[in-house]
PAKOL-992475 format. One record per residue (C-alpha): residue number from 1; residue in three letters; y, z, x. Coordinates in steps of 0.02 Angstrom, whole numbers, always signed. Each point is the difference from the previous one (the first is absolute). Example, Ala and Ser with C-alpha at 12.3 -4.5 7.8 and 13.67 -1.06 7.14 Angstrom:
BEGIN
<rec seq="1" type="ALA" v="-225" w="+390" u="+615"/>
<rec seq="2" type="SER" v="+172" w="-33" u="+69"/>
***
This chain:
BEGIN
<rec seq="1" type="MET" v="-22" w="+20" u="+0"/>
<rec seq="2" type="LYS" v="+195" w="-72" u="+49"/>
<rec seq="3" type="PRO" v="+140" w="+154" u="+50"/>
<rec seq="4" type="GLN" v="+109" w="-89" u="-145"/>
<rec seq="5" type="GLU" v="-154" w="-3" u="-123"/>
<rec seq="6" type="LEU" v="-52" w="+193" u="+44"/>
<rec seq="7" type="LEU" v="+193" w="+34" u="-29"/>
<rec seq="8" type="GLN" v="+15" w="-60" u="-185"/>
<rec seq="9" type="GLU" v="-164" w="+70" u="-24"/>
<rec seq="10" type="VAL" v="+106" w="+171" u="+32"/>
<rec seq="11" type="LYS" v="+138" w="-37" u="-65"/>
<rec seq="12" type="VAL" v="-97" w="-31" u="-184"/>
<rec seq="13" type="SER" v="-99" w="+122" u="+6"/>
<rec seq="14" type="ALA" v="+148" w="+140" u="+46"/>
<rec seq="15" type="LEU" v="+75" w="-79" u="-129"/>
<rec seq="16" type="ALA" v="-148" w="+24" u="-127"/>
<rec seq="17" type="THR" v="-19" w="+173" u="+59"/>
<rec seq="18" type="MET" v="+180" w="+40" u="-32"/>
<rec seq="19" type="GLY" v="+13" w="-107" u="-162"/>
<rec seq="20" type="LEU" v="-179" w="+129" u="-65"/>
<rec seq="21" type="LEU" v="+97" w="+146" u="+108"/>
<rec seq="22" type="ILE" v="+127" w="-22" u="-144"/>
<rec seq="23" type="ILE" v="-78" w="-18" u="-152"/>
<rec seq="24" type="LEU" v="-128" w="+113" u="+16"/>
<rec seq="25" type="CYS" v="+94" w="+132" u="+69"/>
<rec seq="26" type="GLY" v="+179" w="-20" u="-94"/>
<rec seq="27" type="VAL" v="-28" w="-106" u="-126"/>
<rec seq="28" type="TYR" v="-169" w="+51" u="-105"/>
<rec seq="29" type="PRO" v="+24" w="+198" u="+14"/>
<rec seq="30" type="LEU" v="+175" w="-16" u="-47"/>
<rec seq="31" type="VAL" v="-66" w="-97" u="-149"/>
<rec seq="32" type="VAL" v="-129" w="+133" u="-40"/>
<rec seq="33" type="TRP" v="+88" w="+143" u="+7"/>
<rec seq="34" type="GLY" v="+156" w="-89" u="-129"/>
<rec seq="35" type="ILE" v="-149" w="-40" u="-119"/>
<rec seq="36" type="ALA" v="-90" w="+162" u="+22"/>
<rec seq="37" type="GLN" v="+210" w="+81" u="-31"/>
<rec seq="38" type="VAL" v="+29" w="-95" u="-149"/>
<rec seq="39" type="ALA" v="-178" w="-9" u="-89"/>
<rec seq="40" type="PHE" v="-81" w="+173" u="+61"/>
<rec seq="41" type="PRO" v="+180" w="+118" u="+58"/>
<rec seq="42" type="HIS" v="-114" w="+172" u="-45"/>
<rec seq="43" type="GLN" v="-143" w="-39" u="+89"/>
<rec seq="44" type="ALA" v="+85" w="-118" u="+126"/>
<rec seq="45" type="ASN" v="+92" w="+155" u="+94"/>
<rec seq="46" type="GLY" v="-136" w="+130" u="+28"/>
<rec seq="47" type="SER" v="-33" w="+59" u="-201"/>
<rec seq="48" type="LEU" v="+113" w="+160" u="+26"/>
<rec seq="49" type="VAL" v="+4" w="+124" u="-130"/>
<rec seq="50" type="GLU" v="+176" w="+100" u="-26"/>
<rec seq="51" type="VAL" v="+49" w="+145" u="-77"/>
<rec seq="52" type="ARG" v="+159" w="+16" u="-76"/>
<rec seq="53" type="GLY" v="+69" w="-123" u="+139"/>
<rec seq="54" type="GLN" v="-97" w="+69" u="+143"/>
<rec seq="55" type="ILE" v="-180" w="-92" u="+55"/>
<rec seq="56" type="VAL" v="-124" w="+127" u="-5"/>
<rec seq="57" type="GLY" v="-134" w="-129" u="+86"/>
<rec seq="58" type="SER" v="-101" w="-160" u="-18"/>
<rec seq="59" type="GLY" v="-98" w="-38" u="-173"/>
<rec seq="60" type="LEU" v="-118" w="-73" u="+151"/>
<rec seq="61" type="LEU" v="-23" w="+160" u="+133"/>
<rec seq="62" type="ALA" v="-114" w="+149" u="-53"/>
<rec seq="63" type="GLN" v="+111" w="+169" u="+28"/>
<rec seq="64" type="ASN" v="-87" w="+131" u="+34"/>
<rec seq="65" type="PHE" v="+29" w="+120" u="-148"/>
<rec seq="66" type="ARG" v="-35" w="+176" u="+38"/>
<rec seq="67" type="GLY" v="-18" w="+143" u="-138"/>
<rec seq="68" type="PRO" v="-91" w="+59" u="-161"/>
<rec seq="69" type="GLN" v="+128" w="-61" u="-96"/>
<rec seq="70" type="TYR" v="+9" w="-210" u="+75"/>
<rec seq="71" type="PHE" v="-167" w="-115" u="-28"/>
<rec seq="72" type="HIS" v="-41" w="-49" u="+188"/>
<rec seq="73" type="PRO" v="-41" w="-134" u="+99"/>
<rec seq="74" type="ARG" v="-188" w="-76" u="+79"/>
<rec seq="75" type="PRO" v="+22" w="+68" u="+181"/>
<rec seq="76" type="SER" v="+68" w="-84" u="+100"/>
<rec seq="77" type="ALA" v="-47" w="-60" u="+195"/>
<rec seq="78" type="ALA" v="+164" w="-67" u="+31"/>
<rec seq="79" type="GLY" v="+118" w="+76" u="+139"/>
<rec seq="80" type="GLU" v="-52" w="+176" u="+72"/>
<rec seq="81" type="ILE" v="-5" w="+103" u="-136"/>
<rec seq="82" type="GLY" v="-10" w="-152" u="-133"/>
<rec seq="83" type="TYR" v="+134" w="-73" u="-117"/>
<rec seq="84" type="ASP" v="+97" w="-106" u="+147"/>
<rec seq="85" type="GLY" v="+69" w="-182" u="-25"/>
<rec seq="86" type="ALA" v="+13" w="-33" u="+163"/>
<rec seq="87" type="SER" v="-199" w="+27" u="+43"/>
<rec seq="88" type="SER" v="-72" w="-82" u="-127"/>
<rec seq="89" type="GLY" v="-197" w="+13" u="+18"/>
<rec seq="90" type="GLY" v="-170" w="+78" u="-49"/>
<rec seq="91" type="SER" v="-107" w="+120" u="+90"/>
<rec seq="92" type="ASN" v="-103" w="-140" u="+57"/>
<rec seq="93" type="LEU" v="-154" w="+110" u="-21"/>
<rec seq="94" type="GLY" v="-154" w="-84" u="-79"/>
<rec seq="95" type="PRO" v="-133" w="+53" u="-109"/>
<rec seq="96" type="LEU" v="-118" w="+64" u="+131"/>
<rec seq="97" type="SER" v="+150" w="+96" u="+75"/>
<rec seq="98" type="GLN" v="-55" w="+194" u="-16"/>
<rec seq="99" type="LYS" v="+197" w="+33" u="+23"/>
<rec seq="100" type="LEU" v="+36" w="-95" u="-176"/>
<rec seq="101" type="THR" v="-159" w="+70" u="-74"/>
<rec seq="102" type="ASP" v="+92" w="+197" u="+46"/>
<rec seq="103" type="GLN" v="+138" w="-31" u="-53"/>
<rec seq="104" type="VAL" v="-29" w="-73" u="-168"/>
<rec seq="105" type="LYS" v="-106" w="+151" u="-19"/>
<rec seq="106" type="GLU" v="+129" w="+84" u="+39"/>
<rec seq="107" type="ARG" v="+132" w="-73" u="-114"/>
<rec seq="108" type="VAL" v="-141" w="+21" u="-146"/>
<rec seq="109" type="ASP" v="+29" w="+158" u="+10"/>
<rec seq="110" type="ASN" v="+157" w="+12" u="+13"/>
<rec seq="111" type="TYR" v="+48" w="-78" u="-161"/>
<rec seq="112" type="ARG" v="-145" w="+93" u="-109"/>
<rec seq="113" type="THR" v="+72" w="+146" u="+49"/>
<rec seq="114" type="GLU" v="+221" w="-42" u="-27"/>
<rec seq="115" type="ASN" v="-30" w="-91" u="-180"/>
<rec seq="116" type="ASN" v="-120" w="+141" u="-37"/>
<rec seq="117" type="LEU" v="-176" w="-108" u="-17"/>
<rec seq="118" type="PRO" v="-155" w="+31" u="-23"/>
<rec seq="119" type="GLY" v="-114" w="-29" u="+147"/>
<rec seq="120" type="ALA" v="-95" w="-152" u="-62"/>
<rec seq="121" type="THR" v="+122" w="-75" u="-55"/>
<rec seq="122" type="LEU" v="+3" w="-158" u="+64"/>
<rec seq="123" type="VAL" v="+186" w="-51" u="+130"/>
<rec seq="124" type="PRO" v="+81" w="-184" u="-44"/>
<rec seq="125" type="GLY" v="-45" w="-103" u="+202"/>
<rec seq="126" type="ASP" v="+205" w="-17" u="+5"/>
<rec seq="127" type="ALA" v="+32" w="+180" u="-32"/>
<rec seq="128" type="VAL" v="-124" w="+26" u="+194"/>
<rec seq="129" type="THR" v="+37" w="-135" u="+89"/>
<rec seq="130" type="ALA" v="+154" w="-92" u="+90"/>
<rec seq="131" type="SER" v="+0" w="-195" u="-61"/>
<rec seq="132" type="GLY" v="+33" w="-105" u="+151"/>
<rec seq="133" type="SER" v="+196" w="+19" u="+2"/>
<rec seq="134" type="GLY" v="+22" w="+182" u="-10"/>
<rec seq="135" type="LEU" v="+154" w="-33" u="-136"/>
<rec seq="136" type="ASP" v="-99" w="-43" u="-150"/>
<rec seq="137" type="PRO" v="+113" w="+26" u="-124"/>
<rec seq="138" type="HIS" v="-135" w="+12" u="-145"/>
<rec seq="139" type="ILE" v="-110" w="+116" u="-42"/>
<rec seq="140" type="SER" v="-140" w="-52" u="-144"/>
<rec seq="141" type="LEU" v="+5" w="+54" u="-166"/>
<rec seq="142" type="ARG" v="-137" w="+123" u="+3"/>
<rec seq="143" type="ASN" v="+70" w="+90" u="+132"/>
<rec seq="144" type="ALA" v="+159" w="+32" u="-61"/>
<rec seq="145" type="GLU" v="-108" w="+35" u="-162"/>
<rec seq="146" type="LEU" v="-36" w="+157" u="+101"/>
<rec seq="147" type="GLN" v="+133" w="+59" u="+64"/>
<rec seq="148" type="ALA" v="+90" w="+7" u="-149"/>
<rec seq="149" type="PRO" v="-55" w="+166" u="-69"/>
<rec seq="150" type="ARG" v="+70" w="+69" u="+163"/>
<rec seq="151" type="VAL" v="+166" w="-65" u="+1"/>
<rec seq="152" type="ALA" v="+9" w="+52" u="-168"/>
<rec seq="153" type="LYS" v="-56" w="+192" u="+14"/>
<rec seq="154" type="ALA" v="+136" w="-15" u="+155"/>
<rec seq="155" type="ARG" v="+138" w="-83" u="-104"/>
<rec seq="156" type="LYS" v="-50" w="+96" u="-184"/>
<rec seq="157" type="LEU" v="-13" w="-173" u="-81"/>
<rec seq="158" type="SER" v="-95" w="-59" u="-147"/>
<rec seq="159" type="ALA" v="-183" w="-88" u="+82"/>
<rec seq="160" type="ASP" v="+86" w="-147" u="-135"/>
<rec seq="161" type="LYS" v="+178" w="-27" u="+93"/>
<rec seq="162" type="ILE" v="-88" w="-17" u="+181"/>
<rec seq="163" type="ASN" v="-146" w="-94" u="-98"/>
<rec seq="164" type="LEU" v="+156" w="-130" u="-55"/>
<rec seq="165" type="LEU" v="+67" w="+9" u="+161"/>
<rec seq="166" type="ILE" v="-122" w="-75" u="+53"/>
<rec seq="167" type="GLN" v="-60" w="-143" u="-87"/>
<rec seq="168" type="GLY" v="+223" w="-46" u="+8"/>
<rec seq="169" type="VAL" v="-37" w="-24" u="+179"/>
<rec seq="170" type="THR" v="-161" w="-92" u="+7"/>
<rec seq="171" type="GLU" v="-16" w="-165" u="+60"/>
<rec seq="172" type="GLY" v="-123" w="-118" u="-49"/>
<rec seq="173" type="PRO" v="-115" w="-113" u="+136"/>
<rec seq="174" type="ASP" v="+87" w="-144" u="+97"/>
<rec seq="175" type="LEU" v="+29" w="-150" u="-102"/>
<rec seq="176" type="GLY" v="-78" w="+95" u="-142"/>
<rec seq="177" type="PHE" v="-193" w="-12" u="+49"/>
<rec seq="178" type="LEU" v="+33" w="+42" u="+194"/>
<rec seq="179" type="GLY" v="-68" w="+198" u="+27"/>
<rec seq="180" type="GLU" v="+26" w="+137" u="-76"/>
<rec seq="181" type="PRO" v="+119" w="+82" u="-92"/>
<rec seq="182" type="GLY" v="+108" w="+129" u="+106"/>
<rec seq="183" type="VAL" v="+157" w="+130" u="-4"/>
<rec seq="184" type="ASN" v="+147" w="+13" u="+108"/>
<rec seq="185" type="VAL" v="+13" w="+178" u="+84"/>
<rec seq="186" type="LEU" v="+179" w="-25" u="+11"/>
<rec seq="187" type="ARG" v="+52" w="-50" u="-177"/>
<rec seq="188" type="LEU" v="-134" w="+107" u="-66"/>
<rec seq="189" type="ASN" v="+90" w="+135" u="+83"/>
<rec seq="190" type="LEU" v="+162" w="-43" u="-13"/>
<rec seq="191" type="ALA" v="-16" w="-7" u="-192"/>
<rec seq="192" type="LEU" v="-71" w="+172" u="+19"/>
<rec seq="193" type="ASP" v="+173" w="+95" u="+74"/>
<rec seq="194" type="ALA" v="+75" w="-117" u="-116"/>
<rec seq="195" type="LEU" v="-100" w="+85" u="-136"/>
<rec seq="196" type="SER" v="+49" w="+178" u="+76"/>
<rec seq="197" type="ALA" v="+178" w="-27" u="+6"/>
<rec seq="198" type="LYS" v="+19" w="-49" u="-182"/>
***
């Protein structure tokens, strides 16, 4: 290949690379961002939850609620103490791990104790195992139902009121058929606080 032909090939390659760089790293992301801002502004900006004008969290990320007056989320392995959005991830413990088996047994015992459940009560898996991200904001409907008597007693509310709140924040399966219904713990606890404030 002659030097002039080689230079021509390099020039064409460089121009193609620059053109694709501008389109794929500039124009395309801006177009997608613009469409998201117009069509789905709440979701595109993190599904932030506000109470009286102050951001209290995201509907997409779990928070560690403690105390008998709150519904508790799934356990978390994200970060050293869990629920760390900057350290999203699972425990990486496999099904044959003795450490995982011991953790689950301990969590089952703690769950039954804190919710005053008989020893034979089946505990939902999401109550004692962390999600893959460690930040799953939802618990199963069964998990919420088992925690409801504890929360009702701590807040001095009727079980019917608590169950109505649970139903109000229960989200159906994705696209209507993928997965199981889930209860968003942040939204449920905020609804509880609002009800108690009244």
